[in-house]
N, C-alpha and C positions, 0 to 999 in steps of 0.2 A: 513404486517409482525407483528406477536404478540410478546410481550416482552418474552413470554415463549419460543420463537424460537431463542432468542438471547443466545449466549454461554456465561454463567456466567454473570458478571456485574450486579448481582441482587441488590446490594445496590444502585448503580447508577441509575438503572431503577426505584427503589422505589422512589428516590428523584425526578425524572422527573415526575412520575405519581402524586406525592403529589403536585408539583407545578401547574399541570393542575387542580386538584381538588380544590385547594385553589385560583385558578384564578391568579396565579403569573407566567405568561408566558412572558418571555422576547422576544421582537420582533426580535432580532438578536443574535443568539447564535452560539458558535463555539464548535463543537465536536472535541476535540484535542486528537488524539491518533495515535500511529505508526501503520503501516500496520499489519493487523492480530489482532488488539485489539478489533475489532467489532464496531468501531465508526459509520460506515455507517449503520450497522444492527440496532444499537441503534436509529439512527436518523429516520430510516424507521419505526420502532415500535412506536416511539414517535409521528411521523406524524399521524399514524393510530389512536393512542390514542387521539390525538387532535380532529380528525374528527369523531370518534365513537360516536353514538347517544345513546348508552346504555352501556357505559363503567362502569366497576366495579373497586373497588380499586386495584385489582391484575393485571388487564389487559383489553385490548379491548374485546368486546363481541365476535367478529369474525363472527357475524351473520347478523348484520344490513346492510342496503344498502351501507353505507360508507365502512364498513369492507370488504364487498364482492368486492367492487370496488377496494380497496387497494390490495386485494389478487391477482387481475388481472392487477394491476398497471394501472388502468383506471379511477382513481378518477379525476374528472375535476378541483378540487381546489388544486391538488398536482402537482407542477412544478419541473422539473429537469434541472440542468445545470451541465456540466462536460467538461473537456478538450477535444478538437478535432482538426482536421486540416481542412483547407479549400480545398474542392474538386475542381478539375480542372474545369474550366468554370462555376463554381457555382456563384450565385449572392452575396448576403450578406453573410458574414461569421458568421453563426449561427449554433446551434446545431441540428436544426430540421432534417436534413438528417440523423442524427445518433440516433435519438430517438428510432427507432425500434430496432436497435442493442443494445441500452442501456436497454430497457425493457426486451429483451431476456436474457441478462446477469443477470439483477436483478431477473428475475423469476427463474433463475438457482440457484443463491446463492448471498447473500449480502456479502459474504466473498471472494472478489476478489480485485486485485490490478491493478496498472497501467500497469504491464507487461501483465496481462490477457486482459485488455482493448485494448492495442496496437495490440495484436494478433487477438481480435475480429473484429476490424475495418480494419485490414490489413495495419497498420501504423508503423511497426517495426522500420523503419528507419526515421520516421518523428517526428518533434518536436510538441507536442501537446500544446495547449494554450486555454485560454478563451478570446475571442475577445471583442473589443468595441461594435461591432454589437450585440453580445450576451448580453452585459450589457444593451444596449438599449431595446432589446427584453424582457429581465427580467423586466425592468421598465414598459414596455407596458403591459405585462401579469398581473403583480401584481397591476397595476392600474385599472384593470377590476373589476367589481362586482363579489363577490363569487358566484359560481353557486348554492351551497346549503345554502348560507347565513351565513356560519360559518367562520372558518379560511381559509385564502389563505396561503398555505405552499410552500416554495421554499426549495428544498435540493440541495445545490451547492457542488459538490464533488471536492476536491483538489483546493481550492481557491488560493493556492500558485502558480498555473499556470496562474493566471491573470496577464496581463501586467499592467504597471503603469497607462496607460490611461484608461484601463478597470476598475481598482479599483477606480479611480477618478470618473467615471461615476456612480458607485454604492454607493458612499459616501452619496449623498443627500437621496437616498432611505433608507439607513441604519439609517441616522439621523432623517429623517422625513417620516417614513413608512406610507403607506396607511392603512386604517382601517382594523383591524383583520388580519394583515399580520404577518407571522412568517417565518423568514429566518434562515435556518439551514446550516451552513458552516461546512463541514466535511474535516478535514485536517490531513495529515500524517506528515507535516513539517511546523508547525505554525511559526517557526522561519524565514521562508521565506516570511511571509505576511508583507505587508507594516504597519508600526507602526500606520498610520492613520486609517487603517482598524481594525487592532488588538485591538486598544484601545476602539473601539466602539462595540465590541462584548462581550457577556457574555460567559466567557470561561468555558467549561466542560471538565475537564481532564479525558480521558478514559484510565485507566491503562492497562499495558500489561497483557495478560493472563498467568497464571501459566502453566507449562508443563502439569499438570494433567488436568486442565480446557480445554486447547487446544486439548489434546488427546481425552477427552470425547466429545468435540464438533466435532472433526473429525470423530469419530465413528458415530455420527448422520448424518453428511453430506455425508459421503462416504460409510458407511457400511463396513469398513475394519476391520481387526482383531485388538485386542488390542495391540499386539506386533508391528504390522505394523504402527498403529496410533502413538504409542509412539516413534517408530523409526524415523518417518517423523518429528514429533514435536521436537525431540532432534536435528536433523540436521538443522532445521530451527529456533532453539532457541525459541520455543513457538509461532512462527508466523503461526497462523492457516491458513492464506491465502496462504502463500508459501507452507505449508504442504498440503493443499487441491490441489494445483497445482501439486505437486509431486505425490500425490495419483491418480490424474486424469490420469497422463501419465504412472503410474506404475513404474516410475523410482526412485531408491533409491537416487542417487545423480547424476544428469545429467551432472555436471561439473567436476566430479572426474577424468574422463579420460583425459580431457584437462589439468587439474591442474597437475596430476601426470606426464604426458608426458612433460609439461612445466618445471617442476622442474628438471626432468632428463636432459633436454636440457640446462637449466641454469647451472647445476652442471658441465657438461662436456664442456660448452661453445660452443654448436653445432650451429653455426651461421645459417646454412641452416634450421635447425629445428626451430630455434627462428623465422626466417623470415616467415616460413610456418605457424607457430602458430600465428604470428602477423596477418596474413591474415585470419585465422580461427577465431581469436578474433574479427576482424573488420567486419566479414560477417553479424552477426546478428545486431539488432538494439541497440540503446544506453542503453535501460533498461536491456537487456540481458548482455551487457558488464559490466554494473554496478553491476548486480547480480553476475557475475563471480568474480569481484574484492572483493565483500563482502564475497563470498565463500572462496576465497583465504585467506582473513583475518581470517575467521572462522578456517581454517585448520592450520594457523600458530599459532593462540591462543590455539587451541586444542593440538598442538604439545608441547608448553611450559607448559600447564597445566599438561599434562601427565608426562612430563619429571621431574617436580618438585613436584611430589608426591601428586596430588589431584585427584585421580581416580574418586571420587564421582562426580566431575564437568565435567568429560570427556563425550562429546556427540558425538558419532561416530557410523556410520553404520559398519557392518562387512567389507565391502569393504574398507572403510576409515581406519579402524583399521589395516587391512592387509598392506595398503600402509605406514601409519605413523609408523608402527613397525619398518620399515627400514629407513624411511626419518626423523622422528622427532629428531634424534640425531644431525642433522645439524642445528636445531633451538635451540639457547641457549641464555644465558643472554648477550652475547656480540653482537648479531645481531638482536634479536627479536624486540627491540624497533625501530631500523632503518628500518627493513623490514616492520613493521606495518605502520610506517610513510610514507614510499614510496607507499604503497598500498592505504592508505587513500588519499594521494596527487593525485595518479592516478585516484581514484574515482572521486575526485573533478574536475580534468581536463576533464574527460569524460563527466561529468555532464555540464561542461562549453563549450562543443562542440569542444574541442581540437581533432586534428586528432588522431583517436584511434590506428592506426598502429604505429605512432611515439611514442605515450605514451607506448604502450605495448613493443616495441623493446627496448626503453630506460630503461624501468622497468626491462626487462630481463637481460640486461647487468649489472645493478646495483645489482640485486639480486644474479647473479653469483659471484660477488666480495664478497658479504656478506656471501653467503653459504660457501665460501672457507676460511672464517675467523675461526681460531681455538678457541675452547671453553675455553681451559686452560688459 
């Protein structure tokens, strides 16, 4: 992947290239950015620049044998690690059985997230992780001699999914790397990394894309219209990965129907509908449940923003505007903080593997009480 193919982040890319040209390459680096910031795309472009044999100040050449191998994701000195699950009756718990799926995903786009990866490998309801066996395999691979005699590069996506014992197995390699080894950790939630790992990495903060940057990037990725691109970017609050996911499905807001019917059921305290919606909520995997709670938070916040006179900050699709034109009056200064807190707590519970049906039903009852609270 070329730096020219990375959406925005030009200043950061320039700093990375300058470090390579001045031979100031840290052996363990953390690309720290939220989903949709382009941290993974930057890491890929950086790895190609490290391997390029005819690099120029602005970018990799794109033509040498190393660049061609990178374009096909077949460079022998580029290694990948990512969260996965252990397949039934498989031997050691390593990522090798999923490498083909990973390469297909990477060849499609570097702008994808955990929800896309879960769908790709059919693991919607599974907990993904990076295992001890994977850490041992990483140590083995990076201990080998570089095929082309240059850098051996590891891109490890979502290191926050490492278990404690896994992280401990990688500590020695991070502290005492083999010759010409560069490890690039790409994280969406660096606060979940162990302090012992975090303190040993050179942190590169990848900032969130602006709406204009994300929309421009989506135009290139999906070839959609400018209005559609900006609409999806507004809905996802500048997250180009989530916007790309919506553009791929062609859906404006896949969670709007569930959210609107849920709010109606909460308002009238329709227990039967709440129970049915709890089942609907629990049917998809954990990442989809977390996405829905995040979407509900978005709608609550948009309601309060619109109610208190900040139209320039409102980010809604036509369908959302139509629903909130009637619903937003029930979100006000006396209940918005509590509703937001409940949604954030529900998100945390789901991430912690609490029974999602219980979480959703309890949330529904509490939101019913808060929606009935008068604003005056």
